KOLTILUM-517942 format. One record per atom (N, C-alpha, C): residue in three letters; atom name; x, y, z negated. Coordinates in Angstrom, 3 decimals. Layout:
! KOLTILUM-517942
   type   atom         px         py         pz
    Ala     CA          X          Y          Z
...
! end
This chain:
! KOLTILUM-517942
   type   atom         px         py         pz
    Unk      N     94.005    159.489   -292.967
    Unk     CA     92.746    160.005   -293.444
    Unk      C     91.978    158.880   -294.133
    Unk      N     91.432    159.150   -295.306
    Unk     CA     90.695    158.134   -296.041
    Unk      C     89.250    158.092   -295.577
    Unk      N     88.711    156.891   -295.465
    Unk     CA     87.322    156.725   -295.037
    Unk      C     86.382    157.019   -296.188
    Unk      N     85.229    157.558   -295.870
    Unk     CA     84.187    157.804   -296.859
    Unk      C     83.494    156.488   -297.175
    Unk      N     83.296    156.200   -298.437
    Unk     CA     82.643    154.967   -298.848
    Unk      C     81.240    155.307   -299.310
    Unk      N     80.248    154.764   -298.613
    Unk     CA     78.852    155.077   -298.910
    Unk      C     78.426    154.481   -300.243
    Unk      N     77.642    155.231   -300.993
    Unk     CA     76.988    154.781   -302.216
    Unk      C     77.961    154.259   -303.282
    Unk      N     79.143    154.762   -303.297
    Unk     CA     80.116    154.340   -304.300
    Unk      C     79.703    154.928   -305.646
    Unk      N     79.514    154.080   -306.682
    Unk     CA     79.048    154.582   -307.970
    Unk      C     80.131    155.269   -308.808
    Unk      N     81.242    155.567   -308.227
    Unk     CA     82.314    156.294   -308.910
    Unk      C     82.692    157.483   -308.036
    Unk      N     83.169    158.528   -308.673
    Unk     CA     83.591    159.677   -307.883
    Unk      C     84.841    159.314   -307.087
    Unk      N     85.110    160.119   -306.077
    Unk     CA     86.319    159.885   -305.279
    Unk      C     87.564    159.896   -306.160
    Unk      N     87.617    160.843   -307.091
    Unk     CA     88.784    160.951   -307.967
    Unk      C     88.917    159.710   -308.848
    Unk      N     87.803    159.189   -309.346
    Unk     CA     87.843    157.984   -310.169
    Unk      C     88.310    156.782   -309.346
    Unk      N     87.825    156.695   -308.110
    Unk     CA     88.217    155.577   -307.261
    Unk      C     89.705    155.656   -306.913
    Unk      N     90.177    156.843   -306.600
    Unk     CA     91.602    157.025   -306.299
    Unk      C     92.439    156.663   -307.522
    Unk      N     91.964    157.027   -308.711
    Unk     CA     92.684    156.669   -309.932
    Unk      C     92.744    155.149   -310.104
    Unk      N     91.643    154.452   -309.773
    Unk     CA     91.648    152.990   -309.835
    Unk      C     92.673    152.402   -308.876
    Unk      N     92.750    152.972   -307.672
    Unk     CA     93.722    152.489   -306.681
    Unk      C     95.139    152.693   -307.198
    Unk      N     95.406    153.857   -307.738
    Unk     CA     96.754    154.141   -308.257
    Unk      C     97.106    153.193   -309.400
    Unk      N     96.157    152.978   -310.318
    Unk     CA     96.412    152.062   -311.431
    Unk      C     96.615    150.638   -310.916
    Unk      N     95.850    150.253   -309.900
    Unk     CA     96.000    148.918   -309.310
    Unk      C     97.387    148.740   -308.734
    Unk      N     97.856    149.738   -308.030
    Unk     CA     99.184    149.682   -307.421
    Unk      C    100.287    149.670   -308.464
    Unk      N     99.969    150.164   -309.661
    Unk     CA    100.941    150.155   -310.758
    Unk      C    100.906    148.840   -311.534
    Unk      N    100.024    147.914   -311.097
    Unk     CA     99.992    146.605   -311.726
    Unk      C     98.828    146.352   -312.670
    Unk      N     97.874    147.261   -312.747
    Unk     CA     96.721    147.108   -313.633
    Unk      C     95.668    146.213   -312.969
    Unk      N     95.639    144.954   -313.374
    Unk     CA     94.718    143.985   -312.783
    Unk      C     93.264    144.319   -313.039
    Unk      N     92.970    144.873   -314.197
    Unk     CA     91.578    145.239   -314.518
    Unk      C     91.102    146.358   -313.578
    Unk      N     91.964    147.314   -313.282
    Unk     CA     91.607    148.392   -312.352
    Unk      C     91.343    147.821   -310.964
    Unk      N     92.138    146.848   -310.550
    Unk     CA     91.950    146.213   -309.245
    Unk      C     90.607    145.486   -309.200
    Unk      N     90.300    144.723   -310.253
    Unk     CA     89.009    144.022   -310.305
    Unk      C     87.848    145.013   -310.264
    Unk      N     87.997    146.131   -310.970
    Unk     CA     86.923    147.133   -310.994
    Unk      C     86.749    147.778   -309.613
    Unk      N     87.848    148.091   -308.956
    Unk     CA     87.767    148.691   -307.616
    Unk      C     87.063    147.748   -306.647
    Unk      N     87.405    146.473   -306.689
    Unk     CA     86.757    145.494   -305.811
    Unk      C     85.283    145.358   -306.173
    Unk      N     84.976    145.329   -307.465
    Unk     CA     83.573    145.174   -307.872
    Unk      C     82.725    146.359   -307.429
    Unk      N     83.295    147.542   -307.388
    Unk     CA     82.549    148.713   -306.912
    Unk      C     82.136    148.570   -305.452
    Unk      N     82.917    147.805   -304.699
    Unk     CA     82.644    147.639   -303.271
    Unk      C     81.887    146.352   -302.951
    Unk      N     81.483    145.598   -303.965
    Unk     CA     80.766    144.343   -303.731
    Unk      C     79.494    144.507   -302.890
    Unk      N     78.678    145.560   -303.085
    Unk     CA     77.491    145.695   -302.215
    Unk      C     77.854    145.809   -300.729
    Unk      N     78.912    146.549   -300.431
    Unk     CA     79.351    146.677   -299.041
    Unk      C     79.931    145.364   -298.526
    Unk      N     80.667    144.665   -299.380
    Unk     CA     81.224    143.359   -298.998
    Unk      C     80.092    142.394   -298.669
    Unk      N     79.059    142.371   -299.509
    Unk     CA     77.922    141.479   -299.276
    Unk      C     77.217    141.818   -297.965
    Unk      N     77.001    143.092   -297.717
    Unk     CA     76.317    143.500   -296.489
    Unk      C     77.146    143.156   -295.251
    Unk      N     78.430    143.450   -295.299
    Unk     CA     79.293    143.157   -294.157
    Unk      C     79.439    141.663   -293.914
    Unk      N     79.509    140.884   -294.991
    Unk     CA     79.723    139.446   -294.833
    Unk      C     78.551    138.765   -294.142
    Unk      N     77.368    139.345   -294.253
    Unk     CA     76.195    138.770   -293.579
    Unk      C     76.213    139.012   -292.072
    Unk      N     77.040    139.947   -291.622
    Unk     CA     77.086    140.263   -290.192
    Unk      C     78.239    139.579   -289.463
    Unk      N     79.101    138.919   -290.211
    Unk     CA     80.280    138.300   -289.613
    Unk      C     79.956    136.905   -289.092
    Unk      N     80.693    136.464   -288.096
    Unk     CA     80.473    135.157   -287.471
    Unk      C     81.229    134.056   -288.202
    Unk      N     80.889    133.904   -289.461
    Unk     CA     81.439    132.825   -290.284
    Unk      C     80.497    132.655   -291.464
    Unk      N     80.716    131.618   -292.249
    Unk     CA     79.897    131.410   -293.432
    Unk      C     79.958    132.664   -294.306
    Unk      N     78.836    133.046   -294.867
    Unk     CA     78.762    134.276   -295.656
    Unk      C     79.773    134.295   -296.793
    Unk      N     79.894    133.196   -297.530
    Unk     CA     80.847    133.158   -298.642
    Unk      C     82.284    133.281   -298.161
    Unk      N     82.597    132.625   -297.054
    Unk     CA     83.944    132.724   -296.489
    Unk      C     84.225    134.143   -296.015
    Unk      N     83.231    134.759   -295.388
    Unk     CA     83.388    136.133   -294.906
    Unk      C     83.617    137.092   -296.074
    Unk      N     82.832    136.925   -297.136
    Unk     CA     82.981    137.795   -298.303
    Unk      C     84.369    137.631   -298.917
    Unk      N     84.839    136.397   -299.027
    Unk     CA     86.161    136.168   -299.601
    Unk      C     87.259    136.755   -298.708
    Unk      N     87.095    136.648   -297.403
    Unk     CA     88.060    137.241   -296.470
    Unk      C     88.097    138.755   -296.642
    Unk      N     86.925    139.373   -296.755
    Unk     CA     86.865    140.826   -296.952
    Unk      C     87.512    141.234   -298.270
    Unk      N     87.247    140.491   -299.336
    Unk     CA     87.867    140.800   -300.628
    Unk      C     89.392    140.684   -300.547
    Unk      N     89.857    139.634   -299.892
    Unk     CA     91.303    139.424   -299.767
    Unk      C     91.957    140.577   -299.015
    Unk      N     91.352    140.990   -297.911
    Unk     CA     91.898    142.112   -297.130
    Unk      C     91.828    143.415   -297.919
    Unk      N     90.740    143.605   -298.663
    Unk     CA     90.612    144.806   -299.483
    Unk      C     91.724    144.865   -300.525
    Unk      N     91.957    143.755   -301.203
    Unk     CA     93.026    143.709   -302.205
    Unk      C     94.379    143.976   -301.556
    Unk      N     94.594    143.394   -300.386
    Unk     CA     95.843    143.637   -299.663
    Unk      C     96.001    145.122   -299.329
    Unk      N     94.922    145.752   -298.888
    Unk     CA     94.982    147.184   -298.569
    Unk      C     95.244    148.032   -299.813
    Unk      N     94.596    147.676   -300.906
    Unk     CA     94.779    148.437   -302.145
    Unk      C     96.223    148.334   -302.623
    Unk      N     96.768    147.130   -302.622
    Unk     CA     98.096    146.921   -303.174
    Unk      C     99.223    147.381   -302.259
    Unk      N     98.943    147.506   -300.968
    Unk     CA     99.941    147.951   -300.004
    Unk      C     99.881    149.469   -299.940
    Unk      N    100.888    150.126   -300.462
    Unk     CA    100.871    151.592   -300.560
    Unk      C    100.740    152.306   -299.233
    Unk      N    101.140    151.674   -298.146
    Unk     CA    101.020    152.329   -296.843
    Unk      C     99.592    152.242   -296.312
    Unk      N     98.744    151.407   -296.934
    Unk     CA     97.365    151.294   -296.513
    Unk      C     97.179    150.447   -295.269
    Unk      N     98.198    149.678   -294.885
    Unk     CA     98.094    148.825   -293.694
    Unk      C     98.292    147.380   -294.091
    Unk      N     97.609    146.494   -293.350
    Unk     CA     97.758    145.067   -293.607
    Unk      C     98.913    144.519   -292.796
    Unk      N     99.315    143.284   -293.086
    Unk     CA    100.442    142.658   -292.390
    Unk      C    100.043    142.051   -291.062
    Unk      N     98.763    141.987   -290.736
    Unk     CA     98.319    141.356   -289.486
    Unk      C     98.753    142.107   -288.262
! end
């Protein structure tokens, strides 16, 4: 089941299309998908027990891993 993303400035169908294009190797689609989630990344990174910039980068890295992994699971 896919999680609902609050305040996403793209429709669900547009976001799913970005994910599919990202998985097909479209780097621009991947950058756009991550940029759409930057407000959530910023908010979450302020609540984590690490430096804000490090937390944000960790969240971005995991997000990219989730997007590119077709099963939707990380390797951890």
